[in-house]
N, C-alpha and C positions, 0 to 999 in steps of 0.2 A: 500597597507598599511596593516601591520599586525595588527590583533586585540589584544587588551591587554590580558594578561594572566588572566583566571578567578580567583577571590579571594575566598578563602574558606569561607563558611558560619561561622560566629562566634557563637559558642555554647552559650556563655555568653549572646550575643545580642538576640539570640533566646529566651532564657529563660526569659530574662527580658521583651521582647516585648510580650511574651505570658502571662506575669504577674503570672508566678508560680515560685516556688522555690525548685522543686524536679528535680532529675536527669533525663536525657533522654539518650536513646541509642545513640551511636556515629553514625551519619548519614554520607553517602558518601560525602555529600555537606559540612560536617564539617571537613573533613580530609584535611591537608595540600596538596597543589598542589605538585605532584611530577614531576621532570623533566626526561623524556625519561625512566620512569619506575624505576628510582633510588630511593632508600630508603631516608628518611628524613636525613638531615644532622645533626649529633649529636652535640649539644653544651654543654659545661661543665663549672662548676665553682668550683675553689679552692680557699677559703677564709682563710687567716692566719692573726692572731693578736698575737703580743707580749705584755705582759701586764705591762712592767715597762717603757714604752716609749723608745725613742732613742734621741740621741743628735741632736737637730734640726740644728744646725750650720753645720753639716756634711752632712745633708740630703737635705735641701731645696736649689734649684738654686737660684742664685741671679737675673737672667734674666727670663722673661716670654716668652711664645711662643716656637718656634722651634729654634735650634742653640744655645741653652743656654750651659754654661760651666758646665760640670758635677762636682758636689761636691763630696768629698771623697767617701761617701757611694755609691753613684750611679756610681762611677768609677768602682765599683766591678761588675757592670751590663753593663759596656760600650758597649760590643758587641751586646747588645739587645737594644740600646737606641732608635731605630726606631720601637721598639715593645712593648714599654710601655709609659704610660702617668703618670707624676708626678703631684700631686695636692698640693697646699698650700692654707691657708685661708679657710679650711673646718673644720666643726665639727657637732656633733649632737646637734640640738636645744634642750636646757633644760637638756642635760645630764651632770650632775655634780657629785661631790662626790669623786674626785680623783681616787683612786684605785677601788672604787665600780663601776666606769663606765666600767670596764673590761667586765662585763657581758651583756653590752648594745651594744657592737661594731657591731653586725649583726641586732639588733632590733631597735635601736634608742629610746627606752623607757626612758622618762625623769625622773630625780631624783631618781636614785637607791639608794641613801644614806638614803632616808626617810623611816620612820617606815611604815609598811604595803605595801611596794612597791611590785608590782607584774609585772613581765616582760611581754613584748610582743612576738609575734612570730618572729622568726628570718628569713632572707630573703632566706636562704637555705631551710628551711622547707616549705616556701610558694612555692618555686620552686618544692620541692619534692612532694607536693600536686598534682602537674600538671604532673611531668615528672617521678616520682619515679617508676611507675609500668613498665617502659621501661627497667630497669635494674634489676639484682639480689638484689642489695641493693639500696633503694630509696635514701640514703644519707649515707655518713661516717662521723661520729663525732668523732674527734680524738684530742688527747692532747700530749703534749710534755713537758718534764721537770720533776722536783721533785714532785710536787703536782698540775698538770694541772687541770683546771675547764672545763667548756664547753662553746662554743660559740653558741649552737643550742638550741632553746626553742620551745615548742609546741605552738598551738593555744591558749591554757589556760595558757601559761607563765611558764610551767614546764620545768625544765633543762633536757636535754637528756644527760644521762652519756657518757664520752668520753673514748675511748680506748687509753691507752698510750704505749702499747707495739707493736713496729713494727713486732715482731715475731708472736704475737698473731693475728694480722691484717693479716699478710701474710697467716697464717694457715686458718684463717676464709675465706679468699679470694680464696685460691688455693688448699687446702687439702681436698680431697673428703673423707667423713665419711664413715664408713662401713654401710651396709644395715640396721643394728640394730640401728645404730646412727641416720640415716636418719628417720626410723620409729618413733623412740623416739622424735625427733625434730617435725615431722609432728603431732604426738599425743599432744605434748606440745602447738603447734600452735592452733589446734582444741579446747583444753581445754581453751586457752585464748579466742577464739571466743565464746565459750559457756558461759564463765563468763561474757563477755561483754553483750551477750543477756540477761542474768539474771539481771545484774545491770540496763540495760536500761528499762527492764520490771518493775523492782521495782520503779525506779525513776519516770516513767510515771503516777504511781498513784497519785503523788503529783500535777500533772499539773493543774488540775481543781481548786485546793484549793489555788493556789499561786497568788500573786499580779502580775500585768503586767511586773514590772521590773524583778521579779524573774523568771517569765515565759521566758523572753528574755534570761536570763542567762542559764536557763535549756535548751533552744533551741540551745544555742551555745554548751552546753555539749552534746547534742545529736549528733550535727554536728561533734564534736571531736570523738565520739564514732564510727559513721559511717565510718569516715576516718580511725580510727585504725582498724575496722573490714575489711575494704578493703585492708589495708596493710598486715594484717595478712593472708587474702585469697590469695594475690599475693605471700607472702612469702612461703606459702604451696605449690604453683605451682613450685616455683623455687627449693624447696628442691628435687624435683624429677628429676631435670635436672643436668647433670654432670657439675662440675666447670671447668673453663679453666685451661689449662696447660701452665706453663711458665718454661723456662730454668734457670731463676735466682734462686740462692738458697736462703733458708730463712735466713733473717738477725739475727745477735745476738744482743740483746738488750745492750744498753749502760746504765749501772746502776747509774752512778754518775750525779746527777742533775745539777752539775756545768758545765758538758759538754753538755749544751742544744744545742749548734750549731751542734755537732756531732749527738745528738739525733734527731734534726730536719732533718738533712740530711738523716738518716736511714729512718725516717718516709716518707720524700718525695720521696725516692727511691721507697717504696712500693706503694705510691699513684700513681706514674707514672704508674706502673703495673696495678693498678686498673683501671685507665683511659684507658690504651692501650687495655685492654680486655673488656672494656665497662661493667666492673662490677658495677660501679656507676658513675654518671655523677656531683654528688654534694658532695663537701667534705669541712668540716670545721676543722680547726686546731688551738688550743689554745696553744701557746708557753709560758710556765711558766718560766720567767727569774728571779723569786725571788732571787735565790742565789747571784745576782749582786744588789740587792735592796739597800744595804748600799752605794755602790759606785755611784748609780744614784744620791744620794744627795751629790754631789762632791764639792760644794762650789766654783766652778771654780779653784780648786787646780790642777796645771798642771799635777802632777804624778797621781792623781785620774782619770782626764780626759783621760790621755793616756791609763790607764788600761781599762777604760770603752769603749773607742773607739775600742780597740782591740777585746773586747768581741763582740761588736756589728757589727764590720766588719766580724767576723765569721758567723753571721747570714746572711748577705748579700752574702757571698761566697756560703752559702748553697743554697740561693735563685737563684743565678747565675747558680749553678749546676743543679737546678731543671729547670730552663728555658732551659738550653742546652739539658737536656734529653727530654723535650717536643719537642724541635725543631728538634731533631734527629729522632723522631718517626713519621713515615709517615703514613697517613691514606687517601686513595682515592685521591691522588694527592695533599693533603694538609698536614700540620703538626698537631700534637697535640697542639702545642702553638697557631696555627691558630684558633683552635676550643675551646680552653680552656681559659677562663678568670681566670687570677691569681691576686686575691686582696690581697694586703699586707698592714698592717697598725698598729697603736697602738691606745690605748685608752687615752693616754695622750700626749699633745703636748710637754710638758717638765716635766719630772718626778721630776727634782730638785725643781720645784715650785708647783708640783701637779696640773698642769693645764690641764683641759679638753678641751681647744681650740686649733685652728691651728694644727690639728692632721696630722702627717706624713703619707700620704697615697699614693700608687701607684697602677695602674692597668695595667697588661701585657696581651698581646694575646687577643684571643677571636673575632677577626675580626673587631677591631675598627681602626680608623686612629690614629696612636700613634706618638711618637717622640716629644711631646711637654710638656712644663710646663704650666699647667692651673693655673694661679695664681688669687686668689679671695681676698676679703678684710680681712685683718688679724685682723681687729677691729670687723667688723660685718660679722661673718663668713658665707659662703655659706653652705647650708644643704647638708652633706654627704649622707643623706638618698635618695637624688635625684639621686645620682650614683646607688643606689640600684634598683631604678625604670628602669634606663638604663639596668642594668644587667638582670632584670627579662625579660625585653622585648627581649633582644639578646637571652635569653634562649627560647624565644617563648611564654612567659607567657603574656596574655593580662592584662597589668596593667598599670594604669595612675597615681597611687599613691602607696606609701608604707610608713608606719609608719608617720613621720613628713615630708616626701618628697611628694611633690605635682606635681612633674613633672620630666622630664628626666634631665640629667646632662648637663648644659649649656657648649657648646664648644666640647663636646665628641661626635664624629661622627662615624657612622658605615663605614667600608671600602667599 
């Protein structure tokens, strides 16, 4: 009888059991078990949100489970039907405010429309805290469209600016700077670390004079500073390493914000290269579809619905092309799609009525058992944040909860 494979010692459990809250060196017993000397299997996440909703009648299947009839939008993804799961009856608990909800797609922070709202950390940045130092870029925060915002937020709720130029992203990933450029970048990173040291030292003077609640906030601030210091140190190390070389040419940006489907395709093409070269494993993409805002309020007029449907089908064609590019890229006997979770969804279930319930969402790839429609209660929605717990666990992050999610996604199983 074979003995069960040893399980790695949980660093989080060890810290909790020891009753301390400071970091420890990574011990051999904490490292993931490796099979036959092979390196850890890389797991990745690409999270995409469009901010004006999509027509729900063309997205949601009528039947639950496997073997459902593909609605029009999912027909654009038909060749991958066994590689994605579609969800209905899901939303973020307490996330209201119509368009204001777009900033909460990856955070689940409730009531963004209220005065004094402060966002929570996004799921990609939680993952970046654990996985980010394994790649040159801990995460890529990207935007598409005329005026894209961001899906990614820090622990303090601060927005991380997005890059909206595929060409600039390509250059950042693959164009090696001259020695003088590298030296200047290293000096800039060191200056940033020096500034953080100064700010932290100054703020610690306040510590003893603060009330317990303020001390707790300051402690959270220290944690954010230490995390940023760690990322800056990691970035400095990567500056001295050559960037990967690719044969693909740099893309030419599409300037017309109304062509957001083409802009999305261009960005997804560069993202595929980033994943293929393991430059980053975590990507967020905010797709700004504001140019079609007026026709999302269609009033069920046939001619407006037809125009809107054509625009939205372009988005799903771009998504199908991305799936294909990931499926075609091989990595150690698997494909990039096998190892990459692609989350696609919107912040509104119906832009026509500004509803933030029954969000259209699908998840492709990543090593889950797919090919089904997981249908939840369309009146009392299931928490979408539970899906994010599943995503974090699949990335190898020890997480039992995230935001308003208190467990994994019911019905979604790993392959």
